[in-house]
N, C-alpha and C positions, 0 to 999 in steps of 0.2 A: 530604768530607775523609777520608783513610785514617788509621787508627790506627796509632801507631808499635808496632813490636815490642818486646817486653821482652828486653834483652840478658841472656845467661846469667850467673848469679852466678859471681863470681871468688873463690875462696877464698884467704886468706892463707896463706903458709908457716907450718907449725907442727904441732902434735899435736892431734887432734880426738877427741872422744867424742860419741855421741849419746844424749840422756837422753830416755826415753819414760815417760809415765804408764802405770800399770798398765792393762792391757787396751787399749793404744792402739797403733794401727798407725804413726803419725806422731810424730816427735820433734824436738827442737832440738839443733843441732850446737853444741858449745862448744869454742873454740880455746884452746890454751895455748901458751906459747912453748917449754917443754921437757917431757921425759917425766915429770920428778918432779912438775910442777904437774899434768900430765894425770891422774896416780895419785892425787894429793890430791883432785882433783875428783871422780875415780871413786868414792873412799872417801865423799865427803861426799853424793853424790847416791844411791849404791847403797843406802842404808838404807830408802827409800821409793819408788824409781823403777827401772826397767829401764835399765841403762847398757850401751851398746855401744861398744867401743874401736874406732873407725875407723882409728886409725894416724897415721902421719906423711904430711904433704902438702907437696911441694916442687915448685915451677915447673910447676904445674898437673897433677901426677901423683901418685898415691898410691904411697908407698914400701913400704908394709906392708898386710897383709891385715886384714879386720875379725876381731875377737875377740867372740864373743857370750857372754852370761852362760849358765852351765850349766843354769839352771832355765827358760830360755825356748825354746819350741819353734816356734811360728808367731806371728808378729806380736805380740809381747808376751804371749803367753798362756802360762800355766804348764802344763808337762807334767802329765799324770795318772798 
């Protein structure tokens, strides 16, 4: 029997941030309905994690570009 292929993940419309643990390459995406909620979530998580603002996602396309934190250089590592 053949194994079924996994379908690509479909993101909901909204505003997204990605939260990474310190020193980690991978993170989780957090979706919010509006920009104000996204900024509140960023403020909440940035105290002890790296937060990357992914921006707005509508109809399968990103409408804005990523905004990286100032102190992150490569995959969640701090600049020296």
